[in-house]
FIKOLZA-1660 file (N, C-alpha, C; in steps of 0.1 Angstrom, whole numbers, plus 5000, padded with zeros to 4 digits):
% residues 77
   i   px   py   pz ch aa at
   1 3411 2925 3415  A  M  N
   1 3418 2913 3410  A  M CA
   1 3419 2913 3395  A  M  C
   2 3415 2923 3389  A  E  N
   2 3415 2924 3374  A  E CA
   2 3429 2922 3369  A  E  C
   3 3430 2913 3359  A  G  N
   3 3443 2911 3352  A  G CA
   3 3451 2899 3359  A  G  C
   4 3446 2893 3370  A  L  N
   4 3453 2882 3376  A  L CA
   4 3446 2869 3372  A  L  C
   5 3454 2859 3369  A  K  N
   5 3449 2846 3367  A  K CA
   5 3447 2839 3380  A  K  C
   6 3435 2833 3382  A  L  N
   6 3433 2826 3394  A  L CA
   6 3433 2811 3391  A  L  C
   7 3440 2803 3400  A  L  N
   7 3441 2788 3398  A  L CA
   7 3436 2781 3410  A  L  C
   8 3430 2770 3409  A  V  N
   8 3426 2761 3420  A  V CA
   8 3439 2753 3423  A  V  C
   9 3443 2753 3435  A  V  N
   9 3455 2746 3439  A  V CA
   9 3451 2735 3449  A  V  C
  10 3456 2723 3446  A  R  N
  10 3453 2712 3455  A  R CA
  10 3466 2710 3464  A  R  C
  11 3463 2710 3477  A  Y  N
  11 3474 2708 3487  A  Y CA
  11 3480 2694 3486  A  Y  C
  12 3493 2692 3488  A  L  N
  12 3500 2680 3489  A  L CA
  12 3505 2678 3503  A  L  C
  13 3507 2665 3508  A  D  N
  13 3513 2663 3521  A  D CA
  13 3528 2661 3519  A  D  C
  14 3535 2659 3529  A  V  N
  14 3550 2658 3529  A  V CA
  14 3555 2646 3520  A  V  C
  15 3546 2637 3518  A  E  N
  15 3550 2625 3510  A  E CA
  15 3546 2627 3495  A  E  C
  16 3541 2639 3491  A  N  N
  16 3537 2643 3478  A  N CA
  16 3524 2636 3474  A  N  C
  17 3516 2633 3484  A  E  N
  17 3503 2627 3481  A  E CA
  17 3492 2638 3482  A  E  C
  18 3481 2636 3474  A  D  N
  18 3470 2645 3474  A  D CA
  18 3463 2646 3488  A  D  C
  19 3459 2657 3492  A  T  N
  19 3450 2659 3504  A  T CA
  19 3437 2663 3499  A  T  C
  20 3427 2664 3507  A  A  N
  20 3414 2668 3503  A  A CA
  20 3412 2683 3504  A  A  C
  21 3423 2691 3506  A  S  N
  21 3422 2705 3507  A  S CA
  21 3426 2713 3494  A  S  C
  22 3419 2723 3492  A  F  N
  22 3421 2732 3480  A  F CA
  22 3421 2746 3484  A  F  C
  23 3427 2755 3475  A  V  N
  23 3426 2769 3477  A  V CA
  23 3426 2775 3463  A  V  C
  24 3419 2787 3462  A  V  N
  24 3420 2794 3449  A  V CA
  24 3431 2805 3452  A  V  C
  25 3441 2805 3443  A  A  N
  25 3452 2814 3445  A  A CA
  25 3455 2823 3432  A  A  C
  26 3459 2835 3434  A  A  N
  26 3463 2844 3423  A  A CA
  26 3477 2839 3419  A  A  C
  27 3479 2838 3406  A  D  N
  27 3491 2833 3400  A  D CA
  27 3501 2845 3397  A  D  C
  28 3511 2845 3405  A  A  N
  28 3521 2856 3403  A  A CA
  28 3533 2852 3395  A  A  C
  29 3534 2839 3391  A  V  N
  29 3546 2834 3385  A  V CA
  29 3544 2827 3372  A  V  C
  30 3532 2826 3367  A  G  N
  30 3529 2820 3354  A  G CA
  30 3528 2805 3355  A  G  C
  31 3523 2799 3365  A  A  N
  31 3522 2785 3367  A  A CA
  31 3512 2779 3357  A  A  C
  32 3514 2766 3354  A  G  N
  32 3504 2760 3345  A  G CA
  32 3498 2748 3352  A  G  C
  33 3488 2742 3345  A  V  N
  33 3481 2730 3350  A  V CA
  33 3491 2719 3353  A  V  C
  34 3490 2712 3364  A  G  N
  34 3498 2701 3367  A  G CA
  34 3511 2704 3374  A  G  C
  35 3515 2717 3375  A  E  N
  35 3527 2720 3382  A  E CA
  35 3526 2720 3397  A  E  C
  36 3537 2717 3403  A  V  N
  36 3538 2718 3418  A  V CA
  36 3542 2732 3421  A  V  C
  37 3535 2738 3430  A  V  N
  37 3538 2752 3433  A  V CA
  37 3538 2755 3448  A  V  C
  38 3544 2766 3452  A  M  N
  38 3543 2771 3466  A  M CA
  38 3533 2782 3467  A  M  C
  39 3525 2782 3478  A  V  N
  39 3515 2791 3479  A  V CA
  39 3517 2799 3493  A  V  C
  40 3515 2812 3493  A  A  N
  40 3515 2820 3505  A  A CA
  40 3501 2824 3507  A  A  C
  41 3497 2825 3520  A  T  N
  41 3483 2829 3523  A  T CA
  41 3484 2840 3534  A  T  C
  42 3472 2846 3536  A  G  N
  42 3471 2857 3546  A  G CA
  42 3478 2869 3541  A  G  C
  43 3483 2877 3550  A  S  N
  43 3489 2890 3546  A  S CA
  43 3501 2888 3538  A  S  C
  44 3508 2877 3539  A  S  N
  44 3520 2874 3530  A  S CA
  44 3516 2873 3516  A  S  C
  45 3504 2870 3513  A  A  N
  45 3499 2869 3499  A  A CA
  45 3499 2882 3492  A  A  C
  46 3500 2893 3499  A  R  N
  46 3499 2906 3493  A  R CA
  46 3513 2912 3492  A  R  C
  47 3524 2904 3493  A  Q  N
  47 3537 2909 3492  A  Q CA
  47 3544 2908 3479  A  Q  C
  48 3537 2902 3469  A  T  N
  48 3543 2901 3455  A  T CA
  48 3540 2914 3447  A  T  C
  49 3548 2916 3437  A  E  N
  49 3545 2927 3428  A  E CA
  49 3531 2927 3422  A  E  C
  50 3527 2914 3419  A  A  N
  50 3514 2913 3412  A  A CA
  50 3502 2915 3422  A  A  C
  51 3504 2912 3435  A  T  N
  51 3493 2913 3444  A  T CA
  51 3494 2924 3454  A  T  C
  52 3504 2932 3453  A  R  N
  52 3505 2944 3463  A  R CA
  52 3493 2953 3462  A  R  C
  53 3488 2956 3474  A  D  N
  53 3476 2966 3475  A  D CA
  53 3464 2960 3469  A  D  C
  54 3463 2947 3467  A  R  N
  54 3450 2941 3462  A  R CA
  54 3445 2932 3473  A  R  C
  55 3431 2929 3473  A  P  N
  55 3425 2921 3483  A  P CA
  55 3427 2906 3480  A  P  C
  56 3440 2902 3481  A  C  N
  56 3444 2888 3478  A  C CA
  56 3447 2881 3491  A  C  C
  57 3442 2868 3493  A  D  N
  57 3444 2860 3504  A  D CA
  57 3453 2848 3502  A  D  C
  58 3455 2845 3489  A  A  N
  58 3464 2834 3485  A  A CA
  58 3471 2837 3472  A  A  C
  59 3484 2834 3471  A  V  N
  59 3491 2837 3459  A  V CA
  59 3501 2825 3456  A  V  C
  60 3502 2822 3443  A  I  N
  60 3512 2812 3439  A  I CA
  60 3525 2820 3438  A  I  C
  61 3535 2817 3446  A  M  N
  61 3547 2825 3446  A  M CA
  61 3560 2818 3441  A  M  C
  62 3558 2805 3437  A  A  N
  62 3570 2798 3432  A  A CA
  62 3565 2785 3425  A  A  C
  63 3573 2781 3415  A  I  N
  63 3571 2768 3408  A  I CA
  63 3582 2759 3413  A  I  C
  64 3578 2747 3418  A  V  N
  64 3588 2738 3424  A  V CA
  64 3595 2730 3413  A  V  C
  65 3608 2729 3413  A  D  N
  65 3616 2721 3404  A  D CA
  65 3619 2707 3410  A  D  C
  66 3623 2708 3423  A  T  N
  66 3626 2695 3430  A  T CA
  66 3622 2697 3445  A  T  C
  67 3619 2685 3451  A  W  N
  67 3614 2685 3464  A  W CA
  67 3620 2674 3471  A  W  C
  68 3628 2676 3482  A  E  N
  68 3635 2666 3490  A  E CA
  68 3631 2667 3504  A  E  C
  69 3628 2655 3510  A  V  N
  69 3625 2654 3524  A  V CA
  69 3634 2644 3531  A  V  C
  70 3642 2648 3540  A  G  N
  70 3651 2639 3547  A  G CA
  70 3660 2632 3538  A  G  C
  71 3665 2638 3528  A  G  N
  71 3675 2633 3519  A  G CA
  71 3668 2624 3508  A  G  C
  72 3655 2623 3508  A  E  N
  72 3648 2615 3498  A  E CA
  72 3640 2624 3488  A  E  C
  73 3642 2622 3475  A  D  N
  73 3635 2629 3466  A  D CA
  73 3620 2626 3466  A  D  C
  74 3612 2636 3467  A  K  N
  74 3597 2634 3466  A  K CA
  74 3591 2638 3453  A  K  C
  75 3598 2648 3446  A  F  N
  75 3593 2653 3434  A  F CA
  75 3605 2659 3426  A  F  C
  76 3605 2656 3413  A  N  N
  76 3614 2662 3403  A  N CA
  76 3606 2666 3391  A  N  C
  77 3608 2678 3387  A  K  N
  77 3600 2683 3375  A  K CA
  77 3604 2676 3362  A  K  C
% end
């Protein structure tokens, strides 16, 4: 995992509220503190250029700009 930045990611529910769940994920996109991100886990976490062939179980794969549920905005960057 040398050269990868690891971040603690707090999971959000569908209403954009904090949950009590966390994961440590390798950052493949240059995310920063306070950003809403998408995380892939399991074997899918090893599919990015940054994590290919590495023992990675969670990866930040995208930074979220907007989030809409049922036509209602839940998050805007």
